[in-house]
Structures are given as C-alpha cells and as structure tokens.
C-alpha positions in Angstrom: 64.1 -23.9 12.6 61.6 -22.8 15.3 61.5 -24.5 18.6 58.8 -24.8 21.3 59.2 -25.4 25.1 55.7 -25.2 26.6 54.0 -27.3 29.3 50.4 -27.2 30.4 49.4 -29.0 33.6 46.4 -29.3 35.9 47.0 -30.8 39.3 46.9 -30.5 43.1 49.7 -29.2 45.3 51.4 -31.8 47.4 52.4 -29.4 50.1 52.4 -25.6 50.8 54.7 -23.5 48.5 58.1 -22.6 49.9 59.9 -19.3 49.0 63.5 -18.2 49.2 65.7 -15.5 47.9 68.6 -16.1 45.4 72.0 -14.6 46.3 71.2 -11.7 44.0 68.0 -11.0 45.9 65.3 -12.3 43.6 62.4 -14.2 45.1 61.6 -17.7 43.9 58.8 -20.0 45.1 58.8 -23.8 44.7 56.0 -26.3 45.0 55.0 -29.6 43.5 51.8 -30.7 41.9 50.3 -34.2 41.5 48.9 -34.9 38.0 46.8 -38.1 38.1 45.6 -40.3 35.3 42.8 -42.9 35.7 41.7 -45.7 33.5 39.8 -48.9 33.6 41.4 -52.3 32.8 39.2 -55.4 32.9 36.6 -53.8 35.1 39.3 -52.6 37.6 40.0 -48.9 38.1 43.7 -48.0 38.0 45.5 -44.7 38.8 48.9 -43.3 38.1 50.2 -40.1 39.7 53.1 -38.0 38.3 54.7 -35.5 40.6 55.9 -32.3 38.9 58.2 -29.7 40.5 57.2 -26.1 39.8 59.2 -22.9 40.1 57.6 -19.5 40.1 59.6 -16.2 40.1 58.9 -12.6 41.1 55.3 -11.5 41.5 53.9 -14.8 40.3 55.9 -16.6 43.1 54.5 -14.1 45.7 50.9 -14.8 44.6 51.6 -18.6 44.8 53.1 -18.2 48.3 50.1 -16.1 49.5 47.1 -17.9 48.0 48.1 -21.6 47.4 48.2 -24.3 50.0 48.4 -28.1 50.1 45.6 -29.6 48.1 44.9 -26.5 45.9 43.9 -27.3 42.4 45.8 -25.2 39.8 46.4 -24.8 36.1 50.1 -24.1 35.4 51.6 -23.2 32.0 55.3 -22.8 31.7 58.6 -24.2 30.2 60.7 -27.2 31.1 64.1 -26.5 32.7 66.7 -29.1 33.7 69.3 -28.3 36.3 72.2 -30.4 37.3 74.1 -30.8 40.6 76.8 -32.9 42.1 75.9 -35.5 44.7 78.8 -37.5 46.2 80.9 -36.9 43.1 78.1 -38.0 40.8 76.3 -35.6 38.4 72.5 -35.7 38.8 69.8 -34.0 36.8 66.6 -32.4 38.0 63.7 -31.3 35.7 61.1 -28.8 36.7 58.6 -26.4 35.1 59.3 -22.7 35.3 55.7 -21.3 35.6 54.7 -18.4 33.3 51.0 -18.6 33.9 49.0 -19.9 36.8 45.2 -20.1 37.3 43.5 -21.1 40.5 40.8 -23.8 39.8 39.4 -24.4 43.3 35.7 -23.7 43.5 34.9 -20.4 45.3 31.6 -18.8 46.2 29.8 -17.3 43.2 30.8 -13.7 44.2 34.5 -14.5 44.0 36.1 -14.6 40.5 38.6 -17.3 39.5 42.0 -15.7 39.7 44.6 -16.0 37.0 48.1 -14.7 37.1 50.6 -14.3 34.3 54.2 -13.5 34.7 56.0 -11.3 32.3 59.0 -12.7 30.4 61.4 -12.0 33.2 65.1 -12.4 33.7 65.5 -15.6 35.6 68.5 -16.9 37.5 70.4 -19.4 35.5 
C-alpha cells in the first residue's frame, strides 16, 4: 500500500535561522515559522497561530541561513519527522518538518525574481 508524508506551509519566520554541523560534518539549519489562521465569529475577528519547526539540510540550509531572517515570508514543502529525547528520565517527542523545497515569498523590486530552492533527495542524519 502506498504512503505519503508531505507538508505544505506558508508562514513567517519567528527568528533568524540557526545553523550547526552534525558530528559527521553535515550542515543543518533550523528555524520556525508562524502559520496563522483568521476567522470571524459573531462580528469579532479571531486569530490562531501555529508554530512549526523547520529543518533544512545541505545547500538548502545554506540558502536559508544566507537569505532568510526574522519576519521573512516563505513557502515550505517537506516531510514530517518526529524525534524523541530523554528529559529528566522522561521520553519526550518533538515533531518538525524536514524541508525539501523552499520559496521566498517576500515582495521584491520588479527586477528581482522570486527565488525558489529545491533540495535533492539527500542522505539525512537519522
């Protein structure tokens, strides 16, 4: 039976991206985006914001580190990944999106094209 693990999001960065290197020397960049939903109830506007953690590897991560900053509007497409860790003897879980495609959506002057970056199916740290 086929399976599908694909996420598409549009949101704004909550802070500047942060990069680090894994013990094997691969570069990984982390950032979070705010995805907001607005609706009207009884004449009153309401808003809910979901914060999503994003992880970008290799060249895609380098581009994120170089061009994105707090407040940048981006389209991210990727896959869900849940990691677990121990905290004070208790197992905790952490879900993130591993970015495969990223497109900058901030408005630029007419002479500058919108930039899109796609990552090849790469070998990621597990």
